[in-house]
N, C-alpha and C positions, 0 to 999 in steps of 0.2 A: 514510613506508613504501618502505622499501628493497624489494628486488625478493626479498632474502628472506625478508621479510616472508609467513607462509599467511595464508588468506584462511578460515575456517571457518562454514559454515551452520547454529543450532541455533536452539534454541529458546528464546523472549527467557522470561526467569526473573524476579523482581517485582526478584532483585537489579540487573536492568540496567533497573529503570523510571527511575534519575538520569540515565541517560546519553540513554537513548531521550528522556524530554523534553527532552534540550537541546539533541538532535537536530533534534527539531519543533520546539522554539518557536523556535530561527534560522531555521525558514523562514516561522514565523507572524511574525515580529519584522523579519527580513528582506527580505522577497519576498513578490509576493501569489498565490505558487503554495497554498497555505491561507489561505481565509474565514477563518479564525478570528482573531481582535482582541487578545483575553488569550492570553497564556501558560496552558498546562497545570501543575498543580500536580500533583507527584510521587502524591501520595492519588488524583487523578483518573486520572491514567495504571493508577496499580498494581489502582486498581477498572475502566476498560477492561478491560486486560489480564486477570483475574479473570475477570468477566463475559462475555468471547466468547472466551475460551481452547479450551473444549470444543467449541465448532462452527466456528471459525475459526482459522486457524495466524496466532501470531503468531510472527513470525522473526527472528534475528539477524546479522547479520554482525558478524563477531570478527578485526581483524589486528593482530600484533602488542600483545595482551593488552585492546586497547581495542574497545568497540562501533563499528563506522564506516557500520554502518545497521539500516535496520527496513523490513519487511515488512508485509503485517496484510489483514485479509480482512475484512469487515462486512456483518452486512446493505442489500442495496441500498435493498431498500423494506419497511414491516413486514407488508405483508398478508400473509397464509400462502401466497399463490398464487407469489408472488417465493422461495417456499424454496431454487430450487437456482438462483438468481441472486445471486452476489456482488460487491462494492463492493470493489476491491482496491486498493491504497495502497504509497507505497516513498519514502523519504527515506536520504541518503545523507550520512551527514559533512561538513561542507563541508572539512575534512583529507584525508577521501578518495574527492574526486572525482575522474573522470576513470581510473578503475582498474578497472573494471568490476566493481563492489559490487551498483551497482543492479542490473543485468543478473544478477550470480550470485541476487541474492536471490530478481527477480522469474518466473525459471525454475523455481526451488524452490516458490515459492507458487503460482505457474498448476500445477504437477505436481503439490501437492500437494489442493489445490482439485478439480482432474478425477479425481482417486484416491480421492477422498472424494463424488463424483456430482455435484457442482456442473455445470450444462451451460451460464453463460454468470460471466465475470466481466469489470465495468462499471467503467471511469473515466471521473473528472471533471475535466477539467484546464481549468487559468486559464487564457486567452490571451491575448496572445500567449505561447509554452511551447514555443519551438523541442528543446528538449535533453530532454523529457521525453515529447511527440507523438516525435519520433521511437525515445523508448526505445519506446515503446508500440505504433509499425509494427514495429519488429524482435519482437516477441513475438505479431504477429497481431492485433493492436488496429481496428478503423474503425470512422474517426470517423461519430456516425448524424447527427450535426446539431450545432449549438452553440445557447444562449441568449447572446441579445445585452446587455451592460452590466450581468451578471446581478449584478455588486459591487462596493462602491464601496471600495479601500485603499487606503494610502498617494498620497491625490490623485487618483486617479482611474480610472475608469469600466475595469472586465474582463467580459470575453465568457467560458464557460466552456464547451469543449466534453466532449460526449459520448460514449464511446469502449465499446465489448465487440468481448470475445473470446469466440467457443461454441469452449467446451471439450470437448466427445462429443456425440457420439447425442440427440436428444430423443427418448425412444422416448414411443411411445403413453399407457402409467404407468408412470411413474417411480415407482422405490424412494424412500426419504428417505433423505436425506443421511446421511454414516458422520459419525462424531465423531475430532476431529481424535486420529489415530495417532501417536502420541510415540516 
Protein backbone atom coordinates (compact mmCIF):
# COMPACT_ATOMS: atom_id res chain seq x y z
CA UNK A 1 0.00 0.00 0.00
CA UNK A 2 1.43 3.35 -0.95
CA UNK A 3 1.07 6.56 1.03
CA UNK A 4 -1.37 7.83 -1.61
CA UNK A 5 -3.88 5.07 -0.84
CA UNK A 6 -6.70 6.18 1.38
CA UNK A 7 -8.24 3.96 3.99
CA UNK A 8 -11.94 4.21 4.69
CA UNK A 9 -14.08 2.48 7.29
CA UNK A 10 -17.60 1.42 6.41
CA UNK A 11 -20.23 -1.10 7.39
CA UNK A 12 -19.55 -4.60 6.12
CA UNK A 13 -21.75 -5.79 3.27
CA UNK A 14 -22.51 -9.31 2.13
CA UNK A 15 -20.15 -8.72 -0.81
CA UNK A 16 -17.29 -8.33 1.70
CA UNK A 17 -17.80 -11.75 3.26
CA UNK A 18 -15.29 -13.66 1.08
CA UNK A 19 -12.57 -11.12 1.93
CA UNK A 20 -13.51 -11.15 5.62
CA UNK A 21 -13.34 -14.96 5.62
CA UNK A 22 -9.90 -14.86 4.00
CA UNK A 23 -8.60 -12.47 6.66
CA UNK A 24 -10.04 -14.34 9.65
CA UNK A 25 -9.21 -17.76 8.20
CA UNK A 26 -5.57 -16.66 7.88
CA UNK A 27 -5.43 -16.19 11.67
CA UNK A 28 -7.22 -19.49 12.25
CA UNK A 29 -4.70 -21.35 10.09
CA UNK A 30 -1.49 -19.49 10.89
CA UNK A 31 -1.74 -18.35 14.50
CA UNK A 32 -3.23 -19.09 17.88
CA UNK A 33 -4.93 -15.69 18.15
CA UNK A 34 -8.19 -17.37 17.16
CA UNK A 35 -8.95 -20.65 18.93
CA UNK A 36 -11.12 -21.94 16.11
CA UNK A 37 -9.35 -24.78 14.30
CA UNK A 38 -11.48 -25.10 11.16
CA UNK A 39 -11.85 -22.26 8.65
CA UNK A 40 -15.08 -20.33 8.33
CA UNK A 41 -17.14 -20.93 5.23
CA UNK A 42 -18.50 -17.94 3.35
CA UNK A 43 -22.00 -19.13 4.25
CA UNK A 44 -21.21 -19.18 7.98
CA UNK A 45 -19.86 -15.65 7.88
CA UNK A 46 -22.77 -14.37 5.78
CA UNK A 47 -25.15 -15.88 8.36
CA UNK A 48 -23.19 -14.31 11.25
CA UNK A 49 -23.24 -10.91 9.56
CA UNK A 50 -26.97 -11.15 8.87
CA UNK A 51 -27.81 -12.36 12.39
CA UNK A 52 -25.79 -9.76 14.28
CA UNK A 53 -25.68 -6.61 12.16
CA UNK A 54 -28.81 -4.98 13.58
CA UNK A 55 -27.53 -5.06 17.16
CA UNK A 56 -23.74 -5.02 16.71
CA UNK A 57 -21.51 -3.05 14.34
CA UNK A 58 -19.64 -5.03 11.69
CA UNK A 59 -17.07 -2.74 10.06
CA UNK A 60 -14.46 -3.15 7.35
CA UNK A 61 -11.51 -1.00 6.40
CA UNK A 62 -11.02 -0.59 2.70
CA UNK A 63 -7.62 0.31 1.24
CA UNK A 64 -6.84 0.49 -2.44
CA UNK A 65 -10.19 -1.10 -3.30
CA UNK A 66 -9.58 -4.15 -1.07
CA UNK A 67 -10.93 -5.12 2.34
CA UNK A 68 -7.89 -4.59 4.56
CA UNK A 69 -9.41 -5.40 7.95
CA UNK A 70 -12.55 -6.16 9.90
CA UNK A 71 -13.80 -5.15 13.35
CA UNK A 72 -17.03 -6.36 14.87
CA UNK A 73 -18.82 -6.90 18.13
CA UNK A 74 -21.06 -9.60 19.47
CA UNK A 75 -22.62 -10.69 22.71
CA UNK A 76 -20.27 -11.17 25.64
CA UNK A 77 -22.56 -13.81 27.13
CA UNK A 78 -26.11 -14.86 26.16
CA UNK A 79 -27.84 -14.07 29.48
CA UNK A 80 -30.07 -10.97 29.44
CA UNK A 81 -28.27 -9.12 32.24
CA UNK A 82 -25.21 -8.90 29.96
CA UNK A 83 -27.16 -6.88 27.35
CA UNK A 84 -24.95 -3.80 27.92
CA UNK A 85 -21.66 -5.66 27.46
CA UNK A 86 -20.26 -6.56 24.03
CA UNK A 87 -17.26 -8.59 22.96
CA UNK A 88 -15.07 -6.75 20.47
CA UNK A 89 -12.81 -8.22 17.79
CA UNK A 90 -10.45 -6.80 15.17
CA UNK A 91 -8.37 -8.47 12.45
CA UNK A 92 -6.14 -6.85 9.85
CA UNK A 93 -5.08 -8.48 6.61
CA UNK A 94 -1.44 -9.61 6.75
CA UNK A 95 -0.74 -7.43 3.71
CA UNK A 96 -1.96 -4.32 5.57
CA UNK A 97 -0.41 -4.74 9.01
CA UNK A 98 1.59 -1.94 10.58
CA UNK A 99 -0.38 0.79 8.82
CA UNK A 100 -2.70 1.83 11.65
CA UNK A 101 -5.73 0.05 10.17
CA UNK A 102 -6.42 -1.92 13.36
CA UNK A 103 -6.45 1.31 15.37
CA UNK A 104 -8.69 3.03 12.85
CA UNK A 105 -11.18 0.16 12.89
CA UNK A 106 -11.12 -0.30 16.66
CA UNK A 107 -11.62 3.39 17.36
CA UNK A 108 -14.70 3.44 15.14
CA UNK A 109 -16.10 0.22 16.59
CA UNK A 110 -15.75 1.40 20.20
CA UNK A 111 -17.25 4.80 19.39
CA UNK A 112 -20.29 3.16 17.84
CA UNK A 113 -20.77 0.75 20.75
CA UNK A 114 -20.70 3.65 23.20
CA UNK A 115 -23.19 5.65 21.09
CA UNK A 116 -25.51 2.63 21.13
CA UNK A 117 -25.50 2.59 24.93
CA UNK A 118 -23.18 -0.32 25.60
CA UNK A 119 -21.35 0.08 28.93
CA UNK A 120 -18.44 -2.33 28.45
CA UNK A 121 -16.42 -3.82 25.66
CA UNK A 122 -14.68 -7.09 26.43
CA UNK A 123 -11.82 -8.76 24.58
CA UNK A 124 -10.30 -12.18 24.93
CA UNK A 125 -6.66 -12.18 23.85
CA UNK A 126 -4.58 -15.31 23.41
CA UNK A 127 -1.39 -15.14 25.42
CA UNK A 128 1.21 -14.24 24.43
CA UNK A 129 0.09 -11.64 21.89
CA UNK A 130 2.04 -8.41 22.53
CA UNK A 131 0.66 -6.62 19.46
CA UNK A 132 -2.97 -7.16 20.39
CA UNK A 133 -2.29 -6.41 24.05
CA UNK A 134 -0.64 -3.10 23.10
CA UNK A 135 -3.57 -2.18 20.84
CA UNK A 136 -6.06 -2.83 23.62
CA UNK A 137 -4.02 -0.86 26.14
CA UNK A 138 -3.93 2.12 23.74
CA UNK A 139 -7.73 2.01 23.64
CA UNK A 140 -8.10 1.99 27.41
CA UNK A 141 -8.72 -1.70 27.99
CA UNK A 142 -7.50 -3.17 31.27
CA UNK A 143 -6.42 -6.76 31.82
CA UNK A 144 -8.81 -8.26 34.36
CA UNK A 145 -7.19 -11.66 34.59
CA UNK A 146 -6.04 -14.69 32.69
CA UNK A 147 -7.14 -18.24 32.12
CA UNK A 148 -4.03 -20.40 32.04
CA UNK A 149 -3.74 -23.10 29.38
CA UNK A 150 -7.24 -22.36 28.09
CA UNK A 151 -6.69 -23.82 24.65
CA UNK A 152 -4.39 -26.16 22.76
CA UNK A 153 -3.51 -25.16 19.22
CA UNK A 154 -0.53 -25.60 16.90
CA UNK A 155 1.13 -27.99 19.33
CA UNK A 156 1.07 -25.77 22.41
CA UNK A 157 -1.11 -24.65 25.29
CA UNK A 158 -2.18 -21.00 25.28
CA UNK A 159 -3.68 -18.83 27.97
CA UNK A 160 -6.34 -16.20 27.39
CA UNK A 161 -6.33 -12.74 28.89
CA UNK A 162 -9.71 -11.19 29.66
CA UNK A 163 -9.70 -7.43 28.93
CA UNK A 164 -12.37 -4.79 29.57
CA UNK A 165 -12.94 -1.22 28.54
CA UNK A 166 -15.71 0.74 30.20
CA UNK A 167 -17.56 2.75 27.58
CA UNK A 168 -19.70 5.04 29.66
CA UNK A 169 -21.29 5.65 33.00
CA UNK A 170 -23.53 2.88 34.26
CA UNK A 171 -26.83 4.49 35.24
CA UNK A 172 -28.96 2.98 37.97
CA UNK A 173 -31.65 2.05 35.43
CA UNK A 174 -30.07 1.58 31.99
CA UNK A 175 -32.03 2.13 28.81
CA UNK A 176 -32.00 -0.65 26.22
CA UNK A 177 -29.10 -0.40 23.78
CA UNK A 178 -29.90 1.18 20.45
CA UNK A 179 -29.78 -0.66 17.14
CA UNK A 180 -26.86 -0.04 14.80
CA UNK A 181 -27.18 3.31 13.01
CA UNK A 182 -25.96 3.12 9.44
